C-alpha positions as CSV (number, residue, x, y, z in Angstrom):
1,M,0.0,0.0,0.0
2,F,2.8,2.5,0.9
3,D,5.0,1.4,-2.0
4,D,3.2,3.9,-4.2
5,F,4.0,6.7,-1.8
6,K,7.6,5.7,-1.1
7,P,9.2,8.0,-3.7
8,V,7.1,11.0,-2.6
9,L,7.8,10.3,1.1
10,K,11.6,10.1,0.4
11,I,11.6,13.4,-1.3
12,L,9.5,15.0,1.4
13,L,11.7,13.6,4.2
14,R,14.9,14.7,2.4
15,F,13.4,18.2,1.9
16,V,12.4,18.5,5.6
17,A,15.7,17.1,6.9
18,I,17.8,19.4,4.7
19,Y,15.8,22.5,5.5
20,V,15.8,21.8,9.3
21,A,19.5,21.1,9.3
22,L,20.3,24.3,7.4
23,I,18.0,26.4,9.7
24,L,19.5,24.9,12.8
25,L,23.1,25.5,11.6
26,Y,22.1,29.1,10.7
27,Q,20.6,29.7,14.1
28,F,23.7,28.4,15.7
29,Y,25.7,30.9,13.6
30,L,23.4,33.7,14.5
31,N,23.6,33.0,18.2
32,G,27.3,33.7,18.1
33,Q,27.0,37.1,16.6
34,P,27.0,40.2,18.9
35,G,25.3,42.5,16.3
36,L,24.1,42.1,12.8
37,D,25.6,38.9,11.3
38,G,28.4,39.1,8.8
39,F,26.4,37.8,5.9
40,S,23.7,40.5,6.4
41,K,26.5,43.1,6.6
42,W,27.9,41.8,3.3
43,V,24.5,42.1,1.6
44,G,24.1,45.6,3.0
45,A,27.5,46.6,1.7
46,Q,26.6,45.4,-1.8
47,V,23.3,47.3,-1.6
48,S,25.2,50.4,-0.6
49,A,27.6,50.0,-3.4
50,L,24.8,49.6,-5.9
51,Q,22.9,52.6,-4.6
52,N,26.1,54.7,-4.7
53,S,26.7,53.6,-8.3
54,L,23.1,54.7,-9.2
55,G,23.5,58.2,-7.7
56,Y,22.1,57.5,-4.2
57,P,25.1,58.2,-1.9
58,T,24.7,55.6,0.8
59,V,26.5,54.7,4.0
60,M,25.7,52.0,6.5
61,R,25.4,52.8,10.2
62,E,25.4,49.8,12.5
63,D,23.4,49.5,15.7
64,V,24.9,46.5,17.6
65,K,22.3,46.7,20.4
66,F,19.4,46.2,18.0
67,K,21.3,43.9,15.6
68,T,20.6,46.1,12.6
69,S,22.3,48.5,10.2
70,Y,20.7,51.6,8.8
71,F,21.0,52.7,5.2
72,I,21.8,56.4,5.4
73,V,21.1,58.0,2.0
74,N,21.6,61.8,1.6
75,G,21.1,62.1,5.4
76,Q,17.9,60.2,5.4
77,C,17.2,56.6,6.5
78,P,14.9,54.9,4.1
79,S,15.3,51.5,5.6
80,R,17.4,49.3,7.8
81,M,19.1,45.9,7.3
82,V,18.1,43.2,9.6
83,E,18.9,39.5,9.6
84,G,15.8,38.6,7.7
85,C,16.7,40.9,4.8
86,N,19.7,38.7,3.7
87,A,17.4,36.1,2.1
88,L,19.3,33.2,3.6
89,S,16.1,31.5,4.8
90,I,14.7,31.7,1.3
91,M,17.9,30.3,-0.1
92,F,17.7,27.4,2.4
93,L,14.2,26.7,1.2
94,F,15.5,26.7,-2.4
95,L,18.4,24.4,-1.5
96,A,16.2,22.0,0.4
97,F,13.9,21.6,-2.6
98,V,16.6,21.2,-5.1
99,F,18.5,18.7,-3.0
100,A,15.3,16.8,-2.3
101,F,15.3,16.0,-6.0
102,Y,19.0,15.1,-6.0
103,R,20.5,14.3,-9.5
104,G,24.3,14.1,-9.0
105,K,26.7,16.8,-9.9
106,K,24.2,18.9,-11.8
107,T,22.4,19.4,-8.5
108,F,25.4,21.2,-7.1
109,V,25.9,23.3,-10.2
110,F,22.2,24.3,-10.3
111,A,22.2,25.0,-6.6
112,I,25.2,27.4,-6.9
113,V,23.8,29.1,-10.0
114,G,20.5,29.5,-8.2
115,L,22.0,30.9,-5.1
116,V,23.9,33.5,-7.1
117,I,20.7,34.4,-8.9
118,L,18.8,34.7,-5.6
119,H,21.5,36.8,-4.1
120,I,21.6,39.2,-7.0
121,M,17.8,39.5,-7.0
122,N,17.9,40.2,-3.2
123,V,20.4,43.0,-3.6
124,L,18.3,44.5,-6.4
125,R,15.2,44.0,-4.2
126,I,16.6,45.9,-1.3
127,A,18.1,48.7,-3.4
128,G,14.8,49.0,-5.3
129,L,12.9,49.3,-2.1
130,N,15.2,52.0,-0.9
131,M,14.7,53.9,-4.2
132,V,10.9,53.5,-3.9
133,Y,11.2,55.4,-0.6
134,F,12.8,58.4,-2.4
135,K,10.6,58.2,-5.6
136,G,7.3,57.6,-3.9
137,A,7.4,57.0,-0.1
138,K,3.6,56.3,0.0
139,Y,4.3,53.1,-1.9
140,F,7.1,52.0,0.5
141,K,4.9,49.8,2.7
142,I,3.1,48.0,-0.2
143,G,6.5,47.5,-1.9
144,H,8.1,46.1,1.3
145,D,5.1,43.9,2.3
146,Y,3.9,42.7,-1.1
147,F,5.7,43.7,-4.3
148,F,9.4,43.0,-3.4
149,P,8.7,39.8,-1.5
150,A,6.8,38.6,-4.6
151,I,9.9,39.2,-6.6
152,I,12.2,37.1,-4.4
153,Y,9.7,34.3,-3.9
154,G,8.7,34.4,-7.5
155,T,12.4,33.9,-8.4
156,V,12.5,30.9,-6.2
157,V,9.4,29.4,-7.8
158,V,10.8,30.0,-11.3
159,L,14.1,28.3,-10.3
160,W,12.2,25.4,-8.9
161,I,10.2,25.0,-12.1
162,I,13.3,25.1,-14.2
163,W,15.0,22.5,-11.9
164,I,12.0,20.1,-12.1
165,K,11.2,20.5,-15.8
166,F,14.7,20.6,-17.2
167,F,16.9,18.7,-14.7
168,A,15.2,16.6,-12.0
169,L,12.5,14.8,-14.1
170,K,14.3,14.8,-17.4
171,D,16.1,11.5,-16.8
172,E,12.9,9.9,-15.6
173,V,10.9,11.0,-18.7
174,N,13.6,9.8,-21.1
C-alpha cells in the first residue's frame, strides 16, 4: 500500500531534513553574533555599493544593540538591514527543494547558480525598495510587504520549475 507513496515520502523527508539542518546551523551561527551577522552586513554593503553607483550616496550605520544596520542616503534613513533581509532563509528553502530531487553533480551546479541568482535578486530588491522610498514614499509599505517579497519568492518558484522541468525529471521521462 505504501509502496506507491515511497518516492514522494523520500523526497518530502529529504526536503524537511535538509531544511531543518540548514536552519539549525544558521541559528547556531546567529547566536554567536554580537550584532548584525556578517552575511547580512555583506549584503548591506553590496546594496550600498549599488545605490552609490546609481547616484544615491549611501553609508551603513550599524546598531549592535538592536542587531541592525541603517541605510543612510543623503542624510535620510529609508530602511534598515536586519537578519531577515539577507534572504538566507529563502535560499535554504530553495536548496532543500533542489537537493530533495538530487540528481548528482548537476544538483550542485544548479544550486550554486540558483544561489547566485537569488543573491543578485535580493540585492536588487533591497536597493529597489530604498529607491521607492525616495521616488514615492507612499508606496514603500506596499513595496516592502507585497511587491518586493513577490519578486524574491517568484524567483525561487521559477528556479524550482526550471529545476524540475529541465533537470530533475528529465532522466525519468527519457
